[in-house]
TITOR-378845 format. One record per residue (C-alpha): chain; residue number from 1; x, y, z. Coordinates in pm, 1 decimal. Layout:
<recs>
  ch    i         u         v         w
   A  NUM         X         Y         Z
...
</recs>
This chain:
<recs>
  ch    i         u         v         w
   A    1   -4786.6    2988.2    3495.0
   A    2   -4469.4    3065.2    3279.9
   A    3   -4079.3    3068.2    3332.6
   A    4   -3932.3    2695.6    3378.5
   A    5   -4122.5    2414.6    3556.4
   A    6   -3970.1    2061.5    3622.7
   A    7   -4130.2    1724.8    3543.7
   A    8   -4094.6    1408.0    3676.8
   A    9   -4347.5    1080.1    3567.3
   A   10   -4440.5     862.0    3886.6
   A   11   -4443.1     482.1    3934.5
   A   12   -4849.9     523.9    3874.6
   A   13   -4864.8     691.6    3554.1
   A   14   -4895.8    1009.8    3735.9
   A   15   -4642.4    1331.7    3711.0
   A   16   -4519.1    1541.6    3981.2
   A   17   -4428.1    1902.8    3883.2
   A   18   -4287.7    2203.2    4036.7
   A   19   -4207.1    2577.4    3951.8
   A   20   -3814.5    2648.7    3951.1
   A   21   -3667.8    3006.1    4062.3
   A   22   -3368.3    3150.7    3901.1
   A   23   -3144.9    2914.0    4068.3
   A   24   -3278.6    2602.9    3952.8
   A   25   -3447.9    2513.3    4281.8
   A   26   -3805.5    2479.2    4388.2
   A   27   -4026.8    2827.5    4380.1
   A   28   -4354.1    2693.3    4473.7
   A   29   -4495.7    2294.5    4592.0
   A   30   -4451.5    1989.6    4404.9
   A   31   -4770.9    1918.1    4224.7
   A   32   -4944.1    1581.5    4150.2
   A   33   -5077.3    1529.2    3869.6
   A   34   -5279.4    1224.5    3705.7
   A   35   -5051.6    1193.6    3412.5
   A   36   -4789.6    1364.4    3206.7
   A   37   -5038.8    1509.2    2937.7
   A   38   -5239.2    1675.2    3183.9
   A   39   -4931.8    1825.5    3379.0
   A   40   -4838.0    1977.8    3049.6
   A   41   -5179.8    2063.2    2908.3
   A   42   -5252.3    2259.7    3177.2
   A   43   -4965.3    2506.7    3212.1
   A   44   -4882.2    2660.1    2866.1
   A   45   -4710.7    2937.8    2967.3
   A   46   -4427.2    2736.6    3051.6
   A   47   -4105.5    2816.9    2860.6
   A   48   -3897.3    2530.1    2896.0
   A   49   -3942.7    2202.2    3058.2
   A   50   -3718.6    2063.4    3275.3
   A   51   -3703.9    1608.6    3278.3
   A   52   -3469.2    1361.7    3336.1
   A   53   -3469.4    1203.9    2975.8
   A   54   -3663.8    1311.6    2645.7
   A   55   -3743.0     956.2    2539.9
   A   56   -3898.8     872.7    2887.4
   A   57   -4126.2    1204.3    2855.7
   A   58   -4152.5    1364.3    2547.1
   A   59   -4288.7    1107.1    2305.0
   A   60   -4655.4    1031.1    2500.3
   A   61   -4688.7    1392.6    2485.8
   A   62   -4624.9    1428.6    2103.3
   A   63   -4887.2    1151.4    2069.2
   A   64   -5105.8    1369.0    2249.9
   A   65   -5107.4    1669.4    2031.4
   A   66   -4824.9    1861.4    2282.6
   A   67   -4557.5    1920.2    2040.1
   A   68   -4369.6    2280.1    1929.5
   A   69   -4609.3    2526.5    1933.2
   A   70   -4865.2    2352.2    2107.7
   A   71   -4719.4    2240.3    2444.0
   A   72   -4292.0    2162.8    2461.6
   A   73   -4158.5    2475.8    2284.8
   A   74   -3824.9    2409.2    2488.8
   A   75   -3665.3    2122.8    2701.3
   A   76   -3367.1    2100.4    2924.5
   A   77   -3236.1    1682.1    2935.9
   A   78   -3084.0    1670.4    3267.0
   A   79   -2910.4    1334.5    3150.6
   A   80   -2801.3    1480.4    2781.4
   A   81   -2664.3    1775.4    3023.2
   A   82   -2462.5    1535.7    3260.1
   A   83   -2299.7    1415.9    2973.3
   A   84   -2144.7    1728.3    2849.4
   A   85   -2057.3    1860.5    3193.2
   A   86   -1900.2    1533.8    3234.9
   A   87   -1656.2    1543.0    2926.8
   A   88   -1657.7    1920.4    3004.2
   A   89   -1462.0    1861.7    3368.0
   A   90   -1222.5    1581.5    3199.9
   A   91   -1451.0    1291.2    3334.7
   A   92   -1536.4    1139.6    3017.4
   A   93   -1710.2     803.3    3046.7
   A   94   -1821.3     841.2    3407.9
   A   95   -2186.5     738.8    3446.8
   A   96   -2457.5     992.5    3325.1
   A   97   -2782.6     895.6    3471.7
   A   98   -2956.4    1124.0    3653.9
   A   99   -2950.8     861.3    3961.8
   A  100   -2522.4     846.6    3888.4
   A  101   -2555.8    1250.5    3911.7
   A  102   -2777.9    1273.0    4265.3
   A  103   -2496.4    1005.3    4382.8
   A  104   -2203.7    1204.8    4289.9
   A  105   -2396.4    1492.7    4460.5
   A  106   -2428.7    1339.2    4794.5
   A  107   -2108.9    1132.6    4799.3
   A  108   -2235.4     820.6    4801.3
   A  109   -2164.3     517.0    4577.2
   A  110   -2239.7     604.6    4209.8
   A  111   -2473.6     319.7    3983.0
   A  112   -2323.4     242.3    3672.3
   A  113   -2573.9     332.7    3360.4
   A  114   -2855.1      98.1    3235.3
   A  115   -2707.9    -118.6    2948.7
   A  116   -2840.0      88.7    2587.1
   A  117   -3120.6     -14.6    2440.0
   A  118   -3097.3    -176.8    2139.3
   A  119   -3397.1    -134.2    1903.4
   A  120   -3592.2    -460.5    1762.9
   A  121   -3635.1    -440.6    1400.6
   A  122   -4034.9    -482.3    1335.0
   A  123   -4133.3    -287.5    1650.8
   A  124   -4095.8      40.5    1466.2
   A  125   -4150.0     195.2    1812.2
   A  126   -3836.3     182.9    2062.9
   A  127   -3913.2     559.7    2189.3
   A  128   -4218.7     446.3    2293.6
   A  129   -4103.8     123.4    2493.0
   A  130   -4101.8     147.6    2875.5
   A  131   -3841.3     270.0    3010.2
   A  132   -3664.4     144.5    3363.3
   A  133   -3857.0     225.8    3653.7
   A  134   -3836.0     590.8    3792.3
   A  135   -3501.7     625.6    4011.6
   A  136   -3538.1     943.2    4061.7
   A  137   -3825.3    1171.5    4272.6
   A  138   -3898.4    1528.7    4159.9
   A  139   -3740.8    1677.0    4417.9
   A  140   -3406.0    1512.6    4391.0
   A  141   -3394.0    1554.7    4015.6
   A  142   -3454.2    1921.7    4075.9
   A  143   -3108.7    1934.2    4302.1
   A  144   -2969.4    1753.7    4043.4
   A  145   -3025.1    2023.1    3802.1
   A  146   -2971.8    2310.6    4051.5
   A  147   -2624.3    2174.3    4059.7
   A  148   -2591.7    2152.4    3747.7
   A  149   -2629.8    2532.4    3693.5
   A  150   -2359.7    2573.6    3929.9
   A  151   -2132.8    2375.7    3701.3
   A  152   -2256.6    2579.4    3431.9
   A  153   -2182.1    2887.8    3568.0
   A  154   -1807.3    2738.5    3715.3
   A  155   -1682.5    2679.5    3318.4
   A  156   -1462.2    2918.5    3145.4
   A  157   -1723.9    3027.0    2900.8
   A  158   -2054.1    2993.5    3063.9
   A  159   -2274.0    3129.3    2853.8
   A  160   -2155.8    2931.5    2543.5
   A  161   -2214.2    2603.4    2768.6
   A  162   -2527.1    2694.8    2852.4
   A  163   -2643.3    2721.5    2474.0
   A  164   -2458.4    2408.0    2429.6
   A  165   -2692.0    2216.5    2658.2
   A  166   -2993.8    2410.6    2560.9
   A  167   -2923.3    2310.5    2177.4
   A  168   -2854.7    1953.2    2261.0
   A  169   -3204.0    1950.9    2441.9
   A  170   -3374.7    2108.0    2128.5
   A  171   -3217.1    1815.2    1909.0
   A  172   -3359.0    1538.0    2176.8
   A  173   -3696.3    1704.2    2083.2
   A  174   -3646.1    1740.1    1749.3
   A  175   -3548.8    1364.5    1732.6
   A  176   -3841.1    1256.6    1895.8
   A  177   -4033.6    1451.2    1677.9
   A  178   -3882.9    1302.8    1372.8
   A  179   -3911.2     948.7    1451.5
   A  180   -4280.9    1044.2    1524.7
   A  181   -4363.7    1170.1    1146.3
   A  182   -4139.6     944.7     991.1
   A  183   -3967.8     957.8     656.3
   A  184   -4230.8     909.0     347.0
   A  185   -4131.0     561.3     262.8
   A  186   -4283.0     379.7     -97.8
   A  187   -4273.3      49.6     -11.2
   A  188   -4406.2     -95.8    -323.2
   A  189   -4115.3     154.7    -516.3
   A  190   -3849.3     -66.1    -309.5
   A  191   -3915.9    -330.9    -421.4
   A  192   -3945.6    -242.9    -739.2
   A  193   -3566.4    -131.7    -724.3
   A  194   -3473.8    -451.1    -528.9
   A  195   -3594.4    -622.9    -834.5
   A  196   -3443.4    -429.4   -1073.4
   A  197   -3119.7    -419.9    -897.0
   A  198   -3063.5    -794.0    -756.4
   A  199   -3312.2    -973.9    -972.4
   A  200   -3537.1   -1280.3    -847.4
   A  201   -3536.3   -1391.3    -491.9
   A  202   -3421.6   -1775.8    -458.4
   A  203   -3611.6   -2008.9    -207.4
   A  204   -3457.8   -2111.2     141.9
   A  205   -3299.2   -1788.3     177.1
   A  206   -3045.4   -1805.4     -99.3
   A  207   -2872.1   -1512.9    -261.7
   A  208   -3069.2   -1356.2    -508.6
   A  209   -3001.7   -1392.2    -882.8
   A  210   -2757.4   -1091.1    -965.5
   A  211   -2545.2   -1172.4    -639.1
   A  212   -2560.1   -1520.3    -756.6
   A  213   -2453.0   -1439.5   -1116.1
   A  214   -2190.9   -1224.1    -989.5
   A  215   -2039.4   -1511.6    -760.8
   A  216   -2010.6   -1703.7   -1004.8
   A  217   -1817.0   -1501.7   -1224.9
   A  218   -1590.9   -1410.3    -921.4
   A  219   -1515.8   -1777.4    -892.0
   A  220   -1469.0   -1849.3   -1244.4
   A  221   -1217.2   -1556.7   -1267.0
   A  222    -982.7   -1713.8    -989.3
   A  223   -1077.9   -2082.8   -1154.8
   A  224   -1217.6   -2206.4    -840.1
   A  225   -1494.7   -2151.0    -591.9
   A  226   -1443.1   -1837.7    -430.4
   A  227   -1688.4   -1653.9    -175.1
   A  228   -1697.9   -1308.0    -270.0
   A  229   -1862.0   -1223.9      90.2
   A  230   -1595.2   -1330.3     268.2
   A  231   -1284.6   -1092.6     286.3
   A  232   -1077.3   -1363.8     427.6
   A  233   -1150.6   -1562.6     118.1
   A  234   -1118.6   -1300.4    -128.0
   A  235    -755.2   -1217.0     -11.5
   A  236    -662.2   -1552.5       6.6
   A  237    -766.6   -1603.8    -365.6
   A  238    -566.1   -1286.1    -466.8
   A  239    -243.8   -1441.9    -280.9
   A  240    -292.5   -1753.0    -475.5
   A  241    -302.2   -1554.7    -797.1
   A  242      24.6   -1317.3    -687.6
   A  243    -142.8   -1027.9    -541.6
   A  244     -77.5    -955.8    -226.1
   A  245    -345.7    -751.5     -63.6
   A  246    -475.0    -645.5     274.0
   A  247    -810.6    -640.2     263.7
   A  248   -1111.1    -635.6       8.5
   A  249   -1156.6    -255.9      29.8
   A  250   -1244.2     -82.5    -295.0
   A  251    -900.6     145.1    -312.1
   A  252    -701.1    -135.2    -260.9
   A  253    -880.2    -373.6    -511.4
   A  254    -969.8    -147.7    -808.7
   A  255    -641.3    -104.5    -973.5
   A  256    -507.1    -475.6    -931.4
   A  257    -516.4    -637.0   -1328.7
   A  258    -724.4    -948.1   -1265.1
   A  259   -1037.3   -1093.0   -1414.7
   A  260   -1205.6   -1086.2   -1089.6
   A  261   -1203.4    -714.3    -978.6
   A  262   -1477.9    -589.4   -1180.8
   A  263   -1760.0    -850.1   -1078.8
   A  264   -1586.5    -831.6    -733.1
   A  265   -1645.6    -444.8    -688.5
   A  266   -2018.0    -512.9    -851.9
   A  267   -2089.0    -764.0    -598.1
   A  268   -1968.7    -561.1    -326.3
   A  269   -2177.3    -261.0    -420.1
   A  270   -2478.5    -498.1    -417.6
   A  271   -2437.0    -698.8    -156.1
   A  272   -2407.5    -383.8      34.0
   A  273   -2767.8    -309.8     -70.0
   A  274   -2881.0    -651.9     -32.7
   A  275   -2821.6    -636.7     360.3
   A  276   -2837.1    -311.1     436.8
   A  277   -3143.9    -213.1     265.4
   A  278   -3287.6    -536.2     105.9
   A  279   -3617.2    -697.7     155.7
   A  280   -3551.0    -808.7     506.6
   A  281   -3472.5    -434.0     619.8
   A  282   -3777.5    -350.3     382.2
   A  283   -3994.0    -576.3     629.4
   A  284   -3879.2    -498.6     947.3
   A  285   -3826.2    -127.3     908.6
   A  286   -4110.0      22.6     700.9
   A  287   -4483.4      51.6     846.7
   A  288   -4768.5     220.7     688.3
   A  289   -4533.7     445.8     446.1
   A  290   -4291.1     591.2     710.7
   A  291   -3934.5     491.0     798.9
   A  292   -3882.7     563.9    1152.6
   A  293   -3563.9     489.2    1315.6
   A  294   -3462.0     628.0    1665.5
   A  295   -3193.6     913.5    1603.3
   A  296   -2981.7     971.5    1937.0
   A  297   -2840.0    1309.4    1912.6
   A  298   -2506.1    1368.7    2047.7
   A  299   -2410.5     983.6    1974.0
   A  300   -2063.1     994.9    1830.0
   A  301   -1755.6    1179.7    2026.4
   A  302   -1783.2    1467.2    1763.3
   A  303   -2130.1    1533.5    1845.4
   A  304   -2306.2    1385.1    1520.6
   A  305   -2564.1    1230.3    1538.7
   A  306   -2624.0     845.2    1489.4
   A  307   -2922.1     608.2    1507.1
   A  308   -3041.0     303.0    1681.9
   A  309   -3072.3      60.9    1421.6
   A  310   -3228.2     105.6    1055.0
   A  311   -2896.1     277.6     924.1
   A  312   -3091.0     589.1     848.4
   A  313   -2752.2     761.7     819.2
   A  314   -2617.7     556.3     505.2
   A  315   -2912.5     557.3     298.6
   A  316   -2800.4     459.6     -89.2
   A  317   -2878.7     686.8    -394.4
   A  318   -2975.0     454.7    -584.0
   A  319   -3249.3     340.4    -264.8
   A  320   -3361.8     712.3    -226.2
   A  321   -3569.0     685.0    -518.4
   A  322   -3801.8     479.7    -255.3
   A  323   -3811.5     839.1     -22.6
   A  324   -4128.2     949.4    -222.4
   A  325   -4381.3    1265.3     -45.0
   A  326   -4717.0    1208.3      -0.9
   A  327   -5008.4    1289.5    -263.6
   A  328   -4985.9    1651.2    -278.4
   A  329   -4653.4    1712.6     -81.3
   A  330   -4330.9    1741.1    -142.0
   A  331   -3980.7    1697.7      -4.6
   A  332   -3730.5    2021.7      63.7
   A  333   -3435.0    1847.1      65.2
   A  334   -3133.5    2120.5     221.6
   A  335   -2759.2    2064.1     234.2
   A  336   -2529.4    2289.9     441.0
   A  337   -2295.8    2371.0     127.7
   A  338   -1915.0    2332.5     226.0
   A  339   -2001.8    2358.9     611.3
   A  340   -1696.9    2245.0     740.2
   A  341   -1453.1    2508.3     600.0
   A  342   -1708.1    2808.0     681.0
   A  343   -1724.9    2676.1    1046.1
   A  344   -1347.1    2649.6    1035.0
   A  345   -1334.6    3049.1     909.5
   A  346   -1570.0    3137.5    1205.5
   A  347   -1409.1    2983.3    1496.0
   A  348   -1085.0    3099.3    1371.9
   A  349   -1165.7    3432.1    1309.1
   A  350    -890.8    3451.5    1037.5
   A  351    -998.9    3750.8     836.3
   A  352    -922.4    3680.1     500.3
   A  353   -1075.2    3370.7     520.9
   A  354   -1409.1    3486.0     673.9
   A  355   -1388.7    3733.5     355.3
   A  356   -1353.2    3401.2     187.2
   A  357   -1652.9    3211.1     342.0
   A  358   -1879.7    3596.3     350.3
   A  359   -1969.3    3464.6      38.8
   A  360   -2250.9    3249.5    -113.2
   A  361   -2043.4    3106.7    -399.2
   A  362   -1801.3    2810.0    -412.0
   A  363   -1558.2    2843.9    -119.4
   A  364   -1273.5    2644.2    -304.6
   A  365   -1269.6    2847.1    -632.5
   A  366   -1257.0    3172.4    -371.9
   A  367    -953.2    2996.6    -177.0
   A  368    -768.7    2930.6    -513.5
   A  369    -849.9    3229.2    -637.2
   A  370    -624.6    3405.0    -364.9
   A  371    -378.4    3135.7    -296.4
   A  372    -365.1    2879.6    -540.0
   A  373    -350.4    3017.4    -937.8
   A  374    -739.5    2981.5    -982.4
   A  375    -672.7    2546.0    -918.4
   A  376    -997.4    2481.6    -771.3
   A  377    -861.9    2131.1    -688.1
   A  378    -541.7    2194.5    -516.4
   A  379    -747.0    2457.9    -313.1
   A  380    -989.4    2212.9    -176.5
   A  381    -721.9    1918.9    -109.7
   A  382    -547.7    2226.4     116.4
   A  383    -851.5    2316.2     301.6
   A  384    -938.2    1916.2     337.6
   A  385    -576.6    1829.9     450.9
   A  386    -570.9    2150.7     682.1
   A  387    -905.2    2003.9     847.4
   A  388    -819.0    1652.1     840.4
   A  389    -405.4    1652.7     894.2
   A  390    -265.7    1532.0     574.5
   A  391     116.4    1622.6     619.5
   A  392     299.8    1400.8     332.7
   A  393     350.0    1455.0     -80.1
   A  394     171.1    1737.5    -224.6
   A  395     -73.4    1783.5      98.2
   A  396     274.1    1939.2     311.6
   A  397     315.3    2205.0     -23.0
   A  398     -71.2    2294.8     -37.8
   A  399     -63.0    2337.3     335.8
   A  400     221.4    2577.9     336.7
   A  401      72.3    2780.2      49.4
   A  402    -220.9    2792.5     280.1
   A  403     -73.9    2890.2     624.5
   A  404      79.0    3169.4     416.8
   A  405    -235.9    3290.6     286.0
   A  406    -511.3    3221.5     590.0
   A  407    -252.9    3198.3     917.6
   A  408    -482.1    3228.4    1158.6
   A  409    -725.8    2954.5    1004.6
   A  410    -444.3    2712.7     983.6
   A  411    -321.9    2816.9    1329.9
   A  412    -637.5    2714.8    1480.5
   A  413    -654.9    2342.6    1381.3
   A  414    -244.7    2300.4    1444.7
   A  415    -319.0    2407.1    1785.7
   A  416    -619.6    2193.0    1832.5
   A  417    -367.5    1909.1    1693.5
   A  418    -115.7    2010.1    1963.4
   A  419    -332.9    2003.5    2222.1
   A  420    -446.5    1654.1    2115.8
   A  421     -63.4    1547.5    2102.0
   A  422      32.7    1672.3    2442.5
   A  423    -297.5    1503.9    2639.8
   A  424    -478.3    1801.4    2678.9
   A  425    -865.8    1888.1    2707.1
   A  426    -989.5    1986.6    2360.6
   A  427   -1344.0    2180.8    2279.3
   A  428   -1565.1    2281.4    1993.1
   A  429   -1650.1    2658.5    1989.0
   A  430   -1959.2    2600.5    2253.2
   A  431   -1773.8    2314.8    2469.6
   A  432   -1815.2    2018.0    2334.4
   A  433   -1533.3    1832.1    2470.8
   A  434   -1307.4    1557.5    2326.7
   A  435   -1228.9    1249.9    2543.5
   A  436    -851.2    1224.6    2667.7
   A  437    -790.6     906.9    2425.9
   A  438    -947.9     820.9    2129.3
   A  439    -973.6     475.1    1957.7
   A  440   -1061.4     328.3    1614.9
   A  441   -1390.1     229.1    1710.4
   A  442   -1480.0     587.3    1889.2
   A  443   -1306.1     765.1    1551.2
   A  444   -1531.1     557.4    1333.2
   A  445   -1856.9     623.2    1514.3
   A  446   -1810.7     992.0    1526.2
   A  447   -1759.4    1027.6    1165.5
   A  448   -1423.3    1166.5    1149.7
   A  449   -1167.8    1005.5     922.3
   A  450    -939.4     705.2     950.4
   A  451    -832.6     737.5     553.2
   A  452    -688.9    1040.8     446.2
   A  453    -788.4    1202.1     124.6
   A  454    -616.5    1001.3    -170.5
   A  455    -265.3     975.6    -312.5
   A  456    -228.9    1063.4    -634.3
   A  457    -494.6     862.5    -847.7
   A  458    -428.1     512.4    -622.7
   A  459    -715.1     618.2    -336.2
   A  460    -486.1     508.1    -111.0
   A  461    -471.1     660.1     274.3
   A  462    -156.6     888.4     348.9
   A  463      71.5     695.8     489.2
   A  464      60.3     705.9     875.2
   A  465    -280.5     838.8     849.2
   A  466    -543.7     597.3     829.7
   A  467    -496.1     351.3    1083.8
   A  468    -302.4     544.8    1367.4
   A  469    -641.3     554.8    1549.3
   A  470    -611.3     248.4    1652.4
   A  471    -333.1     335.9    1876.6
   A  472    -323.1     546.4    2171.0
   A  473      -4.9     778.4    2028.8
   A  474     -11.8    1110.2    2053.6
   A  475       5.6    1205.7    1658.5
   A  476    -283.2     987.8    1618.8
   A  477    -485.9    1184.2    1885.1
   A  478    -340.5    1523.8    1720.0
   A  479    -514.7    1420.9    1425.8
   A  480    -856.4    1344.1    1577.3
   A  481    -856.5    1678.3    1759.8
   A  482    -738.4    1863.8    1473.0
   A  483   -1054.0    1773.6    1290.8
   A  484   -1296.5    1751.0    1609.9
   A  485   -1287.6    2142.2    1650.8
   A  486   -1450.5    2165.3    1344.6
   A  487   -1690.5    1907.6    1322.7
   A  488   -1774.3    1897.4    1656.7
   A  489   -1845.1    2246.1    1611.3
   A  490   -2030.8    2210.8    1288.1
   A  491   -2265.6    1958.8    1485.9
   A  492   -2291.4    2240.9    1764.1
   A  493   -2417.5    2470.2    1483.0
   A  494   -2652.0    2214.4    1277.5
   A  495   -2818.3    2182.6    1652.2
   A  496   -2871.2    2506.7    1655.5
   A  497   -3028.7    2522.3    1279.2
   A  498   -3272.1    2237.5    1422.9
   A  499   -3417.1    2402.9    1703.8
   A  500   -3458.5    2751.0    1507.1
   A  501   -3621.6    2543.3    1188.5
   A  502   -3840.8    2365.8    1462.1
   A  503   -3956.8    2697.3    1564.2
   A  504   -4029.2    2841.3    1248.0
   A  505   -4233.4    2535.1    1144.4
   A  506   -4461.5    2539.4    1461.8
   A  507   -4831.9    2583.4    1346.8
   A  508   -4768.8    2485.5     946.7
   A  509   -4847.1    2127.9     832.2
   A  510   -4451.7    2080.6     761.0
   A  511   -4288.7    1835.7     948.5
   A  512   -3923.9    1748.2     974.2
   A  513   -3843.0    1440.7     873.5
   A  514   -3446.6    1364.0     836.1
   A  515   -3136.0    1498.6     946.2
   A  516   -2810.0    1367.6     911.2
   A  517   -2509.9    1607.4     921.0
   A  518   -2531.0    1846.1     686.8
   A  519   -2850.1    1795.1     545.0
   A  520   -3200.5    1850.7     620.6
   A  521   -3531.3    1744.2     517.3
   A  522   -3889.9    1865.3     510.0
   A  523   -4225.5    1706.6     427.6
   A  524   -4462.4    1934.9     383.0
   A  525   -4765.0    2042.7     176.2
   A  526   -4656.5    2195.4    -165.1
   A  527   -4815.6    2523.6    -119.0
   A  528   -4558.4    2539.1     200.2
   A  529   -4272.2    2489.5      -5.2
   A  530   -4164.5    2811.5      10.4
   A  531   -4184.4    2913.2     295.1
   A  532   -4033.5    2621.8     442.6
   A  533   -3727.7    2667.1     193.7
   A  534   -3691.8    3020.2     369.0
   A  535   -3694.0    2952.8     707.3
   A  536   -3433.9    2657.2     652.9
   A  537   -3204.5    2958.9     528.1
   A  538   -3296.5    3236.0     795.8
   A  539   -3247.0    2926.5    1038.6
   A  540   -2882.6    2884.1     934.0
   A  541   -2860.8    3287.9     983.7
   A  542   -2950.2    3299.1    1320.9
   A  543   -2772.4    2963.3    1419.1
   A  544   -2473.0    3099.5    1249.0
   A  545   -2545.7    3449.8    1499.9
   A  546   -2624.0    3241.2    1808.1
   A  547   -2315.4    2966.2    1784.7
   A  548   -2019.9    3196.1    1675.1
   A  549   -2134.6    3576.7    1747.6
   A  550   -2110.7    3835.8    1452.4
   A  551   -1906.6    3734.8    1156.4
   A  552   -1926.9    3792.3     790.5
   A  553   -1934.1    3396.9     751.5
   A  554   -2198.5    3263.3     554.0
   A  555   -2391.7    2931.7     605.9
   A  556   -2579.5    2926.7     253.6
   A  557   -2791.6    2604.7     227.3
   A  558   -2878.4    2464.6    -156.3
   A  559   -3256.9    2378.4    -169.3
   A  560   -3411.9    2148.8    -363.1
   A  561   -3805.8    2090.9    -375.5
   A  562   -3881.2    1741.2    -507.5
   A  563   -4145.4    1451.2    -474.7
   A  564   -3862.4    1183.9    -497.2
   A  565   -3564.4    1246.8    -222.7
   A  566   -3284.1    1053.0    -486.6
   A  567   -3411.9    1375.6    -701.9
   A  568   -3242.6    1620.2    -496.8
   A  569   -2898.0    1599.3    -589.0
</recs>
């Protein structure tokens, strides 16, 4: 029983399976099995499982020990693929469910997608919660899959598009496995940190001691009672003191000559820890020494991952002290060095920039040696400005120098910006497609910048850059697509890193437990740490070749083997 097989749960806990031919259509009869586990366990030779939704199937298989190397090596997630194909076809936002895809195929009324699930704090198992009733029988599901294969073939670069959907599906497997494994978390250490930072808690739900003290200091500085947790109250207080500000963002208030600034900034920093990772968060999200968020691959426009509750991708450095490996185990923390500039070199095919990115050392220093007389700071601003669209002040001069030395690299992002301004579809290297219009919320969700690199020492956003996403103006979309082609292609590469690393770890005790943008964490026995470290770099090298073809560009990882996450950087 080799090759591809399609699988669909049935209403009474059973599972239907069928082998698939090269065209994606059935190559044999549908077989009814008593349950999902039996369906997969009895077919160890299957090279790829095709199913509607990884979240609806795979957690039960993981619980039965049928993960990577023991049952599910590869999968194809039909609904994840439908989402990518719809965007590629310029139909972003249309319902992506298998039922909707089937209705479109049969020219029937298209049902809306069900509302997204919200992770309930304390449940710790949103992936294992019951899904809506099965709405697409296996025969119909296979019909949708076969049509998706035809749609892949109709794209301009079908092999890249197939690789993208395969990697997105691999990401779904990794996300489910990371949820099941959980990030090691010492609740006792976390409580000690909170007491150290915030002081004692008062009864009745009041703020902890240190926040109360800072709030009093802020009020004393203004000469009246001010709530530092209410931005409108702070803006009003500064206005009464003669300072006109529009927000309480750090870059806007830190340069003000007023005695309230210092305690206010301290309050804001601690208040964020209190609300985002305080005692309530600890009680809700950490169980049996593990933090198990629900990761959402492709959850943002650019392909970057998001999470469904828990704030896993915004763990403050100080709180990372609670992320501690089990006794005898280690955390292998790997960070991709200067990933996005290296991706730009690969996708632009600029010979000089690929030469710079072909070294494992500091890319910005190499750029500075070639174009900025050794000034690394100016070189970094120029590269970031090219990717993020900073076109005023020194940014414009730096960009001109960069364009002279690396013309193809700058031309690549310039063309992406121009295409965005003109309303054309803009794609990553593998084919992930930016929607026709992007607003502020989508930009923030994608992790794309809403503030430019700072002007001078003020840290203020460049004029015309920061809040342009809030409108539909063509220049705003151009800034978005300029960075989208780089950040999105980096996200595509990262998926293939995860897929390759997942296969390398099969058969080891090591577990992938965390991923965000350009960082992965593997939890492993101490003796496996050297091999895991090698496997991470090997996965990066393989992903580079698979994603971008044979180029001189290198994607080095900085690897730290530690007992505590906070010690990695």
